[in-house]
N, C-alpha and C positions, 0 to 999 in steps of 0.2 A: 502495498500498499504505496510507502515511502515513495520509490520507485517514479507511482506515478502520484507523489504532488511537484513529489521534486521537475519531473515531469512540464507536468501542468504550470510548475513558476517560470522553468528554463522556458520555456515558449511564448507567455508573455513577458517574460523581461525581453526576451528576445523581438517581439513585436515591437515592444516602447524605443528598443534601443535602432529599428529595422527605422521608428515611424522620420527617428533625429537625420539615420543618416539622407535619405530620405530627401530630410524638409529642409538642413541646414543652410545643401548645397542648391536651392531654388532658392533662395534669401539672399544666394552670393548674388546671385543672376540680376534680383532682381536691384538689390542693394548697383551690382558692377552698374548696373541702367540706370540708378539713379542721378539726378540732377544736382536739389536745393539739400544743404543744409540740414532741414529739418526731417528730413528723409532718410540721409545721412545716420545720423542720430537716432533717429528710430531702428534703422534694419540693426545697428547694434548694441543696441538693448538685444530688441528679438533676442539677437545669435550667441549673443554670449548668456541670457536667460535658458534656450535652447541647449547648450552646446556643457552646463553648466547643471545647472534645474535638473536639469531629462536626459540626456545625451553618455555620460559619465555614468551617471543612482543606474545605470538598464546596461549602461558597457561589463559593472561592476558586477550588480543583481547574475546577470547573464555567465558569467567567465564561472564568479563561487556555484549556482546553480549546475555547470553545465564542471565546474569541477569533481565537483558529488557524486554527480551521476556517476562521471567515471571510475570514482574513484568505490562502488557498487561493488563494481566487474570489471579489474582494473587488468587484468588476461587476457579477459575474450577484446573489451575495446580497440588497447595495444598491436592487437593481434591483426584487427580487419582494415583490410590498406584507406580504404572510402574515407574509417577515423582520421589518419593520419590527413587526408586531401584535405577536409574540410577541417581540420584543427588550420592548416595550414590559411584557408581561407581568412578564418575569425584572423589568425594573428597579421591576415593584408589590411582585416576591419579594424582592428586596431592603431594598422598604421597609416591609417585612410582617416581616420577617425585625431593623430594623431597633427595630418594633416590639413584637416578643416580647423585644431585650433589656428597651427600657422596660420591662414588663412583669415583668419577672423582675429591678429592680433594684429595683420597686415592694415587690414578692412581698423578695424580701431584709430591705429594711430597711422591714417589718414597716407596708405604705401601700399593700395593694393596695387599692380600694375596691368591686372588682367580684365575681358573683355567679355561681357553675359556667354557668348559663343563656349569659351571656354569651360565657365562654370557647368554650361548643360551638355558636352558631353563628360566633364567629371561625377554630374550625377550622374552619372550611368554604372561609374562602376558595382555602389552596392546593390543597381539589380541583378550586375551581372553575378554575384558574389551568392548571393539572395540564390541562386537560378539552382546554381551548383551546391550548395548547402544539402536545397529543398533538396533536389536532383539524388545527391549523397549520399542521405538519412535514408526518405521512402525507398529508393530504390535498391542501394547497397553495392551495387556493379560489383564490385571486388572487392 
């Protein structure tokens, strides 16, 4: 029963984390397109609150719950190839979040040099990771 509760909470935390991973770069698109100071300040506040208040707690909860799940049967999970690929994708998503944090700081300092088109493409990375993770966990191809 513990396993099912942990799994449910892990999925809930993951959904919250991905909501932030999808939305923050979208805010960057609009921020890069903004032309007035009031809008820029508003975007900085929204981005900071999303990053610190939603994304980090969700990432931590997702990771802690995921590691707890693995700890219930580590020999099984670490013997599965799909789990190694999934964990690699998760590490890449964590790195992506750090890159988002750096972009957020650049916007806050008024030093962003990237346009809205870059952020539209940048926004697609977590989508691809999510597709891979879901397929790996459900299909377990190897």
